[in-house]
N, C-alpha and C positions, 0 to 999 in steps of 0.2 A: 913523514917518510918512514918506511919500515926498516927496522935494523935487527933482524933475527927475532928474538922474543920481545923486543921493545920497538916503540916508535917514538920519534922526537916531536914534542909540541912546544909551542913558544907562547909566552904571555909577558906582561910588562916587566916581570922580574928576570926574564931570560928563558933559556931552554931547559926542559926537564924530560927525562924518559918516562914513558907511560907503558904499562904492559900491552903488548901488541893485541891480545884478545880482549882487552877491556873496552866497554862501551863508554865509560866515563873518560875524562880528559885531564888536562893539566890543572885546571882550576879545582876540580874535585880532589885531585891528588894532594895539592897543597893543603887543602882544608883537612884532609885525613891526617896530614902530618902535624897541622897546627892545633887540632882539637882531639887529642886522645883523652877524652873527659870521661864519658860514662861507659864506653865499650858497647853501647847500644847504637846501631846504625839506623839510618832513615828507613831501612827495609822492615824494621820492626813495626812501622805505622803504615801498613799498606793503603789505608784510606787517604792518607796524605799523598802518597805516590800517585794514586789514581786521581786525586783531586788536582795535582800538578799537571798530570797528562791531559786532563779535560781542559784546564785553562790554556795550555799550550795549543791544544787542538783548536779550541774556539778562537784563539788569536791568530792562528794560521789561516782559518777559514775567513776571518774578518779581513785580514790583509790581502788575501786572494781577491775577495769581493771588491776591495778598494783599488785593485791593481797595483798594490805595493809588494806583492810576493808572486813570483812566477808560479803558475799553476802546477807545474811539475814538482816544484819544490814543496808547495803546499800539500799536494797529494801525498808526497813521501813523508812529510811530517805528520799528516793525519794518520797515515798507515802505522807509523811508529807509535803514536799516542794510542791508537786503538789497541795495538798489541800490549802496551804497558797497562792499559785499563782492563785488559782480559787477564792480567796477572803475569805477563812475561817480563823479564829483565829486572824484576824487583831486586835481585841480588846485586844489581850494579849501583844501587843507591846506597853508597858506603860511607857517606859523611856522618859524623856523630850527631845524635839529635840535639845536643847542647853545643852551641857554636856562637862565636861573635859574628857581628855583621848583619844583624836584623834578618837572617834568613838567606843572605846572599849565596852562601855556599850550598845551601839546599837548591836554590834556583839554578845555580851554575851546574850542579850535579844533573838536575833535570834537563837543562839545555844541552848538555854534552851527550847524555844518554840518547835522547831523542835525536839529536843531529847525527850521531854515528850510526844509529839504526836506520835513519832516513837515507843516509849516504849508501847504505847496503841496498836499499829499495831502488835507489837510482843507479846501481851498478858500480859504485865507487868503494874504495877501501875506507875503513875507519881512520879518522884523522885527516882526511883529504878535505879540509875546510874551505879550500878554493872553490869547491863545487857546492857546498851548503855549509853555512857557518852557524855555530851554536848561538852567537850573540846577534849577528846581523840578520839572521833569518828566523831561528827558532824563538828568539827573544824580541823580535821586531815589535815596536810599539809598546814595549813593556819596560817596567823596572821591577826589581825584587819587591819594591815597596807597595806595588799594587797586585802583582801576580802572586806573590807568596801568601798574603793574608786572604786573598780571594780563594786560593786553593785550600787553605786551612778551613775557611768557612764551609766550603763545599764538602770537605772531608768530615767535618762535624756533623752535618746533616746525615751523612751515611752512618756514622758511629751512633748518633742519637736515635736513629730509626731502630737500629739493632737493640740498643738499650731499652727503648720503649717496649719492643716485643718481649724482652726478657722480663721486664717489670709486669707486663700484662700476664704473662705465664705465671709468675708468682702470685699476682693478685687473684687470678682464677683459682689457684690452689688454696689460698685462704678463704675464698668464697665457698669452695666445696666443703672445707672443714667447718665452716661457719654453719652451713646447712646440716652437715653430719652431727654436729654438736648443739644443734638448736634446742634440744630437750634436756641438756645437761645443766642442772642447777649448780651454781657454785657461790662462793663468797667473793665479792669485789674487794679491792684493797685501795686505799689512799695513804700515801706516805708509808707504805708497807704495813699499815695497821688494818684490821678488819673493818670493812665498810658494809654497804648494803648488798643483798644478793643480786646476781645477774646470771646469765646463761654463758656457758663457755662459747657458744655460738655467737653471742654479742661480742665477746672478747675478740674472737678471730675475725669477726665481720668488721670490727674497727681497724684491724691491720689491713684488710682488703681496701677499706675506704681511703686510708692514709696513702696507699700505693696509687690508687686511682687519682687522687688529688695531684700527686706529684707527676704523674703521666701528663696531665694537663699542663702543669708549670713547665715541663720539659718542652712540650709543643710550643708553648708561648715564647720560651727562650730561643727556640730554633727560628722563629719568625724574624727576630732581630738579625739573625745571621744571613738573611736573604738580601740584605743591603750590602753592596760590594763597592769597592773603589777601583775596579779594573778600568783602565784608561787614564787614570790620574798620574801615572808614571811616578817620577821620584818623590815629589811632595804634594801632588794633587793639582798642579797647574797644567797638566796635560802636555808638558813639553815633549816634543818628538813624537806626538800621538796625532794622527789624523782626526779632524773635527767629528768625523762619523764613526771613528773606531770604537769608542766606549760603548755606543749603543748596539753596533753590530756584534762586537765581541760578547756582549751581555746576552744578546739574543741567541747566539750560537751556543753559549754555555748553558743557557736555560734549556735549550732543546736537547743538548747532550745529557744533561743531569736530571731533567724533569722538575727543576726547582723554580718557584716563582720569583726570580731574581730581580732586583732593581738596582739602578745606579744611584749612589748616595748624592743627595741634592748638593752638598758641599764637599767636594773631593779633598780639599785641604784639610778639613776637620776629619773626614773619614780616614785619611792616611795616618793621622797620629792618635786617633782615639781607639783604645782597646776595651771600651765599655761593654760591647756585646760579648767579649770573651769573659769579662768579669761577671756579667749577668749569667751566662751559661754556667760558669763555675759555681756561682752561688746556688743555682738550682741543683747541680750535682751534690754540693755540700748538704743541701736540704734533704735530698734523697738518702744520702749516707747517713745523716743524723737520724732520721726516722727508721731507717733499716736497722741501724745499730740499736736504737731503743727497742725495736720489736725483738731483736735477737737477745737483748738483755732479758726481756720478759720471758722468752722461750727457755732461757737458761734457769731463770728463777722458778718458773712453773714446773719444770721438769727436775728440779734439784732433789736430791735424795740418794738412793731410793727410800731409805728409812728415816733419815734425819733432816730432810728437807720438805719443800712444799708437796712434792709428789703428786701433783694434779694431772700432769700429762706425761706421756712417755715419748721420748724422741727415738727414732729408729737407731739401733746401735750399728755403727759402721766400722769401728775398729777397737781394738783393745786400748784401754785408757791409761794404763800404768805398767811400768817395767818392774815395779816392786809389789804392787797391791793386786793380787789376782781377782778377776771378776769385775774390776772397775771399768766403767764405760763413761766417757766424757762427752759433753756437748760440743764436739770439735767443729761441726759445720756452722753453728751460730757463732762459735769463737772466731773462725776464719772470716766471716762476714764482718764481725766487729773490727777486725784488723784492716780489712779493706776500707771501712768507714774512717778509721784513724788516718789512713794513707790519703784518702780523698780530702779530708779536712785539712791535712798538711799541704796538699797540693793547692788547695784554695788559698792558703796563706801565701804561698809562693807566687801564685798568679796575681793576687792583690798587690804584692810588692812589686812585681815586675811591671804591671800596668801603671802603677804610680810613678815608677822610675822613668817612664818616657819623657823626652825633652824636646821641646819645640816641634819641629814638623814630623817627627818619626819616633816610634818606639822601637828601640833596638833590641828588646828583649822578648820578641815574639816567639822565638825558638823554644824558650823554656816554658812559656805559656802554652804553646801547642803541645809540647811533650807531656806536661802535666795533665792538660785536658784529655789527650788521647789515652793516657794511662788510667785516669780516674774513670772514664767512660767504659773502657775495656773491662776494668776490674769490677765495676759495679755490675755490668752485664753478666760476667762470669759468676759474681756473688749471687745474683738473683736466680740464675739457673741452677747453681749448686744447692742453694737453700730450698728451691722447689723439689728437685729430684732427690737429693739425699737427706732431706729433713721433713719439710712440711707434708709432703704427700704421704709419709708413713707415721705421722703423729697419731697416737690414740689417747683416749681420756680414761682416767681412773674414776669411773662414775660413782661407784659406791663411796669412795673416799671423799669425794667432792660434796656429796649429799650429806655425809656424816658431819663434815666440817660446818656446813650451813646449819645443821641441827644445833651445833654447840656454840655458834658465834653469837655475840651480843649485837651484831650489826642489825639483825632484823627488828631490834627494839625501835629503830627509827620509823619503821611503818606503823608502830603503835602510838607514837608521840601525839599525832593529831587528836586521838581519842582520850589518852590518859594524861597528857600534858608533859612538858619537858622535865619537870622536877620529879614526878613519879616515875617517868621512864629512866631517868638517870639512876634513881634509887634501885629500881628493879635490875638494871644492868650491873650496878655494883654488887648487889646481893647475888646475882647469878654467877659473877666472877668469883666472889668469895666463897661460895658454897659449892662451886663446880656444878651448878644446876643449869638447866636450860631457861632461857628467857620465858618461854611459854609456861613452864612449871611455876616460875616465880609469880608471874601475872595471875595465873589461876589460883595459886595459893592465897594471894592477897585479895582475890575476888575483884581485881581491877577490870576484868572483862570476863565474859562467859566463853565457854568453849566454842559455841556457835560463832560468836563474834571473832574469836581468835582464828577459827578455821576460815572465816570469810576474808579477813584482812591479810592472813598469811598465805593466801592462794598464790601458787607460783606465778601466774600471769599478772597478778597485781604487784608482787615484789619486783618482777623483772621488766615490767612494762611491755610484755609480749601479748599476743592475741590469744584469747581463750580457745582451747581446742586445736591450736596450731602449734606454735613453738613453745610448748610447755612440758614439764616433766609429767610423767604419768604417776599415779598412785596418791597416797595420802598427802594432806597438807604438810608443810614443813614445820614440824614441831616434834619434840621428843614425846613419845607415848608415856602417859603416867601410869 
């Protein structure tokens, strides 16, 4: 009943006032009071809200088909869910993302918002639950323990799709740079020490390949999220659920989302097992680790400009110091590094939360979901930022790179099959001691002729590229005598 700015709602604990214009109800309000934890509401995760609305819509359609829900009520629920999935009423999802109760407060928040909007579609006031009830009608045939994890899995598919698109954008940027730098010879490094020559294109191409591999791993992990426990209700025994409800609800949910969903063969197992979330998190951690490694490389390769590697130039995006004029820092790779650290930390939280489940239910899925949504969103933002603000604008210091190759002892490796390891080692040591090039030392000791040196030290031979294709132009790599 309405009372000025408030209406009175009732639950097992008694009566409580609810703001008259709120679409949420008493269960949501109690959760808001009970969980002032992070200050981040469910509305921060729109994919989750849309996933919840899709599950409730599918449930209403299934219950209508089975004759368990009046068609007018079902239509009103469907209309409310459709609006929510279009982005409306998200501000009414006010429960904190971290909560006790295995997601019950999230489910209650969804039930109440959908019910009150459906009541309006039926021509009734919010809170008039005699006409359409959040639990008896919107939550019919469901438990938090099957509706919530199903909604989370649907939401992860949406979030993962956007992450993959961002990863693909970054991969294409590295592929473009690999082509642009295909003729830039440089010194490779192992353990930060000079190794054998390669091209800068090969270096950037490897970053693209690493991203492509992880795109595939992401898709593989999403396939595990297609198995749902909707219809299992409280612990997987299907209590209060029609025998045909699970299949019908799954079919409707699949049609609404376009996902190839399947009902878990053992709903008791599926209700308590968080393994698919652990797997998904592991893939996100893998992506984060490799992105961070790539950003470490970009920071090293661009270090300087005078006292570092100085091999590439990152686009300057902001002043780097409040005290040192002219200093520019690699802030974009640095922020992606920090995203990676966060994702790795979230994976640890998810691991502990999944392990902490007891008996027929894991009560800690809210923190699992929050961490996964955060990791996915931040990785996506990191990939797009790294692409737009860094990789697209990278340039190579070509002359410096070639000069370093001239002076490195790493190319002695290419001569070893001809002059032997012992003589190659002696030549390398002499080159270092006398600040000479390896080529000059080899020629001085007549270990090889100039023609032999020129043939062995051809760029395409040193870098494993195809002659006349991805190779530097000009003379062989040796210091002129």
